[in-house]
N, C-alpha and C positions, 0 to 999 in steps of 0.2 A: 196147817190145814192139807186137809186129804181133798185129791184131786186124781180128774182121772186122765186117760191119756190125751185130753183136749185140753187137760190143764183147769178144768171148769170141777167146783165143787159137788159129787153127786146129788147130795140134798137140794142145793141151790143152786143150778146150771147157769143163773145171773152171774155167780162169782166167780171170779178167778182167781189162781193164785201163781208164783212160781219163786225159783231160788231159795232165800232161805227162809220162805213163808211154807213153802211144800213141807208136810210130814215124810220126809224119804223113806221107804223104808228099808230095813237093816240087810246087809247083804249077808253076815251070819250069825248064828246066834250067840249073843256076846252075855255078862251078867247085869248088864245095864243096856237094854236096847238101843244103839248106835246107829242113826241112818246114814246112809253113803254121802261124802259131801259132793259138792257141786262145783264143777269149773265155771273159768270165767266163760269159757266158751260154750258151755252147756246153759249158763243163765243167758249168753246173749241170745242164743237160739230160742232159747224158752221165752224171753220178752217178744220176739220178732214174729212168735207164734201166738202167744196171748193175743196179741195186736190184731192178728190174722182171724182167729176164731171168734174175738167179739166183733169184728166187723161183718164176718158171715154168718154169725148168729142173729145179727139185726136185719141182715140183708136173705136170710133161709136159704143160703147158700150151704155147699158142704163143709165141714169141720176137718182143720188137718192134725194128726196125729203128733204129739209131742215125742213119740218115742223116736230116737234118731238111728240112722243104720251107718254113718261114719259119723268118726270125729277125728280132730289132729288137735296133740298139744303142744307146746312148747313151753317146757320148764325150767325155769333158773334157778341154779343151786350157786351161787358166790360166782366161781370164775370158769364153773364148769355147768352144766343142762343136761336133759333129758331131752329126744323128741317121742312123740308116742303118735301112733297111729292104731285105730282100734276100728273094727269092721265086723259085726255090730257093735255099736255102745255099750249097749245094756248085753247082759249084766256086767257092772263097772269091773275094772281091770282086765277085762276081756282083749287084751293087748295081743295083737297081731303082728306088731312090729316097733321094736324100741331100737335106739342108739345113743349113747351119752358122748359126752365129749365139750372141747372148750366151743366147739362149733356151732354149739347150740344156743350157749351163751352169746356168740357175736352175733348170733342170726337174730335173737329176740333184740338184743341192743338197735340193731339194724332196723328191724322192722318197726319199734318204738319212734325211734328217730323219723323213719318213711311216714310213718302215720301222723305222727304231730305236725310235720312239715307239709304233709297237704292239706292238714287244716289250717295252718298258718297262712300257706299260700295261696291267693287269689287267682286263678286262672283268667287270661286276658277274657275280655265281655262286661268283667266289673271295670269301672273307670275311676278308680280314685283320685284325687289331687295330685300332680306331679310334687308338689312341696309339702304333703302331707307330713313325713317323718322329719324331712329337714324342719320344716315349719317347725316340728315339736321342739327338734332341737335350739334353733335360734332363739324359741320363745323362754325357754328354760335358762339358757345365756342371758339375756336382755332382763329377766326376772332377776337373776343371779344380781346382775351389775348394778339394779335399781335396788336391790334389798327385799326383794320380796320373798317371801315362804314358796318357794318351790321345790320339786322333788328332785336331787340330786342328779347330775350328770353320772353317763356312764363311769365307771372307773377303769381307767387306761392302763394302768400298773400291772404287770405280770402277765400282759398279755403276749401273743407271739410277735416278735417283728416282722413286717414287711415293707420292705424296701418299694417306692412307689416315686419315680422320675417325673415332676411336674415341669412344664414350660415356664421360661422364666415369667411370665406376666402372669399364670394363675399362682405358682408359687409366691410371689409379690405380694398378690391380692389376699391370699391366704393371710400371710402374715401381718399384714395391715390389719385383717379383719380380727385377728386375734387379736393384737395388740389393744384396738380400739375399744373391743369388750373385755379387757383382761383377765383374757385367755392363754396357755402355753398353747403355741401353733401345733406342736404334734396332738395335744388333746383334744384340741378343738377339729384337727384334719382325722383323728381315728374317727369321733361321734360324728361328722359328717359323713363319713364314708362308710357309716354302719347304717345311717338313715337313707342315703342314697342307694344302697344295695337293698334293702328292703322296700325300698319304692320300685326299682327294677324289677325285682322278682313279682310283683304286682301285674307284671306284663307278660308275663309268661304265659303260654298256652298249655295245653295239657300234655303234648309231648316235650314242651320244654320244661314243665315240672318233672316229670320223668327223667329226662337227660341229666338235670338238677340233681336229682336224687340220689342217681349211681354214680354222677360224679362225685357227690360229697361221701359216700361210702365209701370208694375207691381212696378217696384221701385220708376216710378217718384211720383205712385198713393200713395205708403206709405211713400212718403216724403213730401205728401201733409200737410200744417197745420191742427193742430186737431182743433176741435170743429168748423169744417165747417159747414153753413146754409147747412140742408140737401136738395136733390134733390126737386124741387117741378114741378108740369105738369100745365098748363094753356091752357085753348083754348080743342080743339076736334077736329073730324072729323065733314065735312060740307056733 
């Protein structure tokens, strides 16, 4: 679909389009006309602007131009990657700054983990049940003991060992609980610990979520294999 700078069809102003639905103009002349591809960043911004302009049009408010003046990309390419900064974004590939190296790949991995964990973690203010995840673990254990069909518990083999010293009483209680439901104490302890951590994270406030994300990133960097190739920079500003 052909659209103007406000993502509206010129002949039908009440029809909007974005992303792959838009007929992108060709960057250069080719035997077969091919439009320039959109990045995820550009499509995301187009979605925001399309919604804004639909509401603005309904309320007789000024529309916002889709033509962005600044764009950023992190492109992942296996174990390496490239970071781009373009100002203005149009015409496409008018790159003002570019750096390539392993740091971009790791930055994108860290950003994706941070983004996903921000969605998964519920900041304080929500009041989930304290036993929400632990109750799920025990329900699966008891369902398995009674022969009911239930999703299997998390596999504990192949994980990273973590030594936790328990006082005598909780240790005996844990072993007794595992024996009563026919589970290995180490396997049951691992499942309960995962559930307890999930419940504990739900009580974090916004600074706590940020601090946990930073600590997770530091631990991931520490766990990277030794003797990795160093960070390399290629290219430069244009």
